C-alpha positions in Angstrom: 139.7 99.1 197.7 139.1 95.4 197.3 140.9 94.8 194.1 142.6 96.6 191.2 142.4 97.4 187.7 142.2 94.7 185.2 143.1 95.9 181.7 142.3 93.5 179.0 145.1 94.3 176.6 145.5 97.9 175.6 143.2 97.5 172.7 140.1 95.6 173.5 139.5 98.1 176.1 137.5 95.3 176.9 137.0 94.0 180.2 138.5 96.5 182.3 138.3 99.8 180.7 141.7 100.7 182.2 140.5 102.0 185.4 140.8 101.7 189.0 139.3 98.7 190.6 137.9 96.0 188.4 139.3 92.6 189.0 142.2 90.6 188.1 143.5 89.9 184.7 145.0 92.3 182.2 147.5 94.9 181.6 148.8 95.6 185.0 147.1 94.0 187.9 148.8 96.4 190.2 147.6 96.4 193.8 148.9 96.4 197.3 150.5 93.1 198.3 148.1 91.5 200.7 150.0 88.3 201.2 152.1 85.6 199.8 155.5 84.4 201.0 158.7 85.0 199.3 159.7 82.6 196.6 162.9 81.6 194.9 163.8 83.2 191.7 163.5 80.1 189.6 161.9 76.7 189.6 163.4 73.4 189.7 162.8 72.5 186.0 161.7 69.0 187.2 158.7 68.7 184.9 156.4 68.7 187.8 157.4 65.4 189.4 156.1 64.8 192.9 158.4 66.2 195.5 159.7 68.9 193.2 159.5 72.6 193.9 156.8 74.7 192.3 156.6 78.5 192.4 153.1 80.0 192.2 152.7 83.5 190.9 150.4 86.1 192.4 149.5 89.4 190.9 149.5 91.4 194.1 145.8 92.1 194.5 143.4 90.3 197.0 141.8 87.8 194.7 145.1 86.8 193.0 146.8 86.5 196.3 144.1 84.2 197.6 144.0 82.1 194.4 147.8 81.7 194.6 147.6 80.5 198.1 144.8 78.0 197.2 147.0 76.7 194.4 150.1 76.5 196.6 148.3 74.6 199.3 146.5 72.1 197.1 149.8 71.4 195.3 151.7 71.1 198.6 149.0 68.6 199.8 149.6 66.7 196.6 153.3 66.2 197.5 155.0 69.3 196.1 157.2 71.9 197.7 155.5 75.2 197.0 156.1 78.9 197.4 154.3 82.1 196.3 156.0 84.8 194.4 154.2 88.2 193.9 154.8 90.0 190.6 152.5 92.9 190.2 152.5 93.3 186.4 151.5 90.7 183.7 154.2 92.1 181.4 156.7 90.9 184.0 155.1 87.7 185.3 154.1 86.2 181.9 157.7 86.2 180.6 158.8 84.7 184.0 156.2 82.0 183.5 157.7 81.3 180.1 161.2 81.1 181.5 160.2 78.8 184.3 161.0 81.4 187.0 157.3 80.9 187.9 155.6 77.6 187.3 151.9 78.2 187.9 149.7 81.3 187.9 146.0 81.7 188.5 144.6 83.5 185.4 141.5 84.7 183.6 140.7 83.1 180.3 139.6 86.0 178.1 142.0 88.5 179.5 145.1 86.3 179.1 143.9 85.2 175.7 143.9 88.7 174.4 147.1 89.6 176.2 148.8 86.8 174.3 147.0 87.6 171.1 148.5 91.1 171.3 151.9 89.7 172.2 151.9 87.2 169.4 150.0 88.9 166.6 150.5 92.6 167.4 149.0 95.3 169.6 146.0 95.8 167.3 145.1 92.1 167.1 142.7 92.1 170.2 140.6 94.8 168.5 140.9 93.7 164.9 140.9 89.9 165.4 139.9 89.1 168.9 140.2 85.5 170.1 138.1 85.8 173.3 134.4 85.6 173.5 131.6 84.8 175.9 132.1 81.1 175.0 134.4 79.8 177.7 135.4 76.6 175.9 136.2 78.5 172.7 138.1 81.2 174.6 140.2 78.6 176.5 140.9 76.7 173.3 142.2 80.0 171.7 144.2 80.7 174.8 145.9 77.3 174.8 146.6 77.6 171.1 148.5 80.9 171.7 150.1 79.6 174.9 151.5 76.4 173.5 154.3 77.8 171.3 155.4 79.9 174.3 155.9 76.8 176.4 152.7 77.4 178.4 149.6 75.4 179.0 146.2 76.5 180.0 144.5 74.0 182.3 140.7 73.6 182.3 138.6 76.6 183.5 136.0 76.3 186.1 132.7 78.0 186.8 134.2 80.8 188.9 134.3 84.0 186.8 135.6 87.5 187.5 134.5 89.8 184.7 132.9 93.2 184.3 129.4 93.4 185.7 126.8 96.1 186.2 125.0 96.8 189.5 122.1 99.0 190.6 120.7 99.8 194.0 118.6 97.1 195.6 115.8 99.7 195.9 116.0 100.6 192.2 116.0 97.0 191.2 112.9 96.2 193.4 111.0 99.2 192.3 111.5 98.4 188.6 111.5 94.6 188.9 115.0 94.3 187.5 117.0 91.1 187.7 118.8 91.1 184.4 120.3 93.7 182.0 117.5 92.6 179.6 115.0 93.7 182.2 116.7 97.1 182.3 116.6 97.5 178.6 112.9 96.5 178.4 112.1 99.0 181.1 112.9 102.0 178.9 114.5 103.7 181.9 117.4 106.1 181.2 120.5 105.4 183.3 123.7 107.3 184.0 126.6 105.0 184.5 129.3 105.4 187.1 132.4 104.0 185.4 135.7 104.9 183.8 135.5 107.7 181.3 136.3 105.2 178.5 133.0 103.5 179.1 131.4 105.8 176.5 133.4 104.2 173.7 134.2 100.7 174.9 132.2 97.8 173.3 131.8 96.1 176.7 130.4 99.2 178.4 127.9 101.8 177.2 127.9 100.9 173.4 127.5 97.3 174.2 124.7 97.9 176.7 122.8 99.9 174.1 123.5 97.5 171.2 123.0 94.2 173.1 120.3 95.2 175.6 118.7 98.4 174.2 119.6 100.2 177.5 119.2 104.0 177.3 122.4 105.5 178.6 122.0 109.2 179.5 125.6 109.7 180.3 128.8 108.5 182.0 130.0 109.7 185.4 133.8 109.2 185.3 134.2 107.9 188.9 136.2 104.8 187.9 135.3 101.1 187.8 133.9 99.8 191.1 135.5 102.6 193.2 133.9 103.5 196.5 132.9 106.9 194.9 131.2 105.1 192.0 129.2 102.8 194.2 128.3 105.6 196.6 126.9 107.6 193.6 124.6 104.7 192.8 123.6 104.2 196.4 122.7 107.9 196.6 120.8 107.9 193.4 123.0 110.3 191.5 123.7 107.5 189.1 121.7 104.4 188.4 124.2 101.9 187.2 127.8 101.2 188.2 130.4 99.2 186.3 132.2 96.8 188.7 133.0 93.1 188.7 131.3 89.8 189.4 133.5 89.2 192.5 133.1 92.6 194.1 132.7 91.8 197.7 131.6 95.3 198.8 128.3 95.5 196.9 126.1 94.5 199.8 127.5 97.1 202.0 126.4 99.8 199.5 123.0 98.2 199.1 123.8 97.3 195.5 122.9 94.2 193.5 124.3 92.9 190.2 122.1 92.6 187.1 122.7 89.3 185.3 124.4 89.6 181.9 121.8 87.3 180.4 122.8 87.9 176.8 126.5 87.4 177.6 127.9 90.7 176.5 131.1 90.2 178.5 133.9 87.8 177.5 134.5 84.6 179.5 137.0 85.6 182.2 136.7 82.3 184.0 139.4 81.4 186.5 141.9 78.8 185.4 145.5 77.8 186.1 148.2 78.4 183.5 151.4 76.5 183.9 154.9 76.3 182.4 154.5 73.1 180.4 158.1 71.9 181.0 158.3 72.6 184.7 154.7 72.0 185.8 153.1 70.0 183.0 152.8 66.7 184.9 149.4 65.2 185.0 149.6 65.1 188.8 149.8 68.9 188.8 146.8 69.3 186.6 144.8 66.7 188.6 145.5 68.5 191.9 144.6 71.9 190.5 141.5 70.5 188.7 139.9 69.5 192.0 140.1 73.0 193.2 138.9 74.5 189.9 135.9 72.3 189.9 134.9 73.3 193.4 135.5 77.0 193.2 132.5 79.2 192.4 132.0 82.9 191.8 130.2 83.2 195.1 133.2 81.6 196.7 135.5 84.2 195.3 133.3 87.0 196.6 133.4 85.5 200.1 137.1 84.9 200.0 137.7 88.5 198.9 135.4 89.8 201.6 137.2 87.9 204.4 140.6 89.4 203.3 139.4 92.9 202.6 136.7 93.4 205.2 137.9 91.1 208.0 141.6 91.6 207.3 142.3 87.9 207.4 145.5 86.6 205.8 145.1 85.1 202.3 146.9 81.9 203.4 144.5 81.5 206.3 141.5 82.1 204.2 142.7 79.7 201.6 143.4 77.0 204.1 139.9 77.3 205.7 138.3 77.2 202.4 140.1 74.1 201.2 139.4 72.3 204.5 135.7 73.2 204.2 135.6 71.7 200.8 137.5 68.5 201.8 140.3 69.4 199.4 143.1 68.8 201.9 144.1 65.4 203.3 143.1 64.9 207.0 
């Protein structure tokens, strides 16, 4: 597997449908540890002054490990002493971020916004009064409003986004002239979706596809989100649509292509740094991370994930090569 489950707060069911692969944010982010060096248990509490020590959190799956290494290396290049600490569960690493045991984490706007919404306003809040939407600016503003009183600060989000997405076989797409989910809805074709079993009731899966796009869903094949079995089922034609993520690096190997979410059904899970405001709130920290955020694209994440998962490259090496290629490290 290339990644792990991203559960967008127990309620919203949202983005990840509590399943097996998906991407990055959410309830547990559990995954094998692909990299990241050991880190001290606490930060320096220096406010992010140059020369101070910063601990970057990683959630233990490929993409998070690579992002953490990218953060660590750009901050080291900016004059900080950095280390990466892997904590596989958001329920653990978010409190550590509040306490300053971790100073910076790569996060996903919508997922973290609803996680904090549930933490601050109760477990039912993400479902009854969600704060995330497909509008990235509004989602980040809501996230920062929730994060502030907890001593956290959300830095600006970039274009790179890792959120739920739907793929079909390249052959199916070409035969039916499909490029977007709207195209699929207009085609009138009935599709069976390879996904988690909760897809039948989650607003970002089958119900949303029908309501937003008019897609005719004939059934759900409970093979999990983006699992090899789910993608193989679509490749073989047993299913026509698979729920995966926008940064799934294995789609090409299965002959699958994503259909664009052109009406923005999914919430804005754009990548952004979140920092402990006291320990890493200095403008210099934000400036260093912002250069990376502005450079990083969704396609970049796909390729970075592929290099680690398919080529077995180390996250630290992949991160360094990327930063050098973008001119983000001093010569």
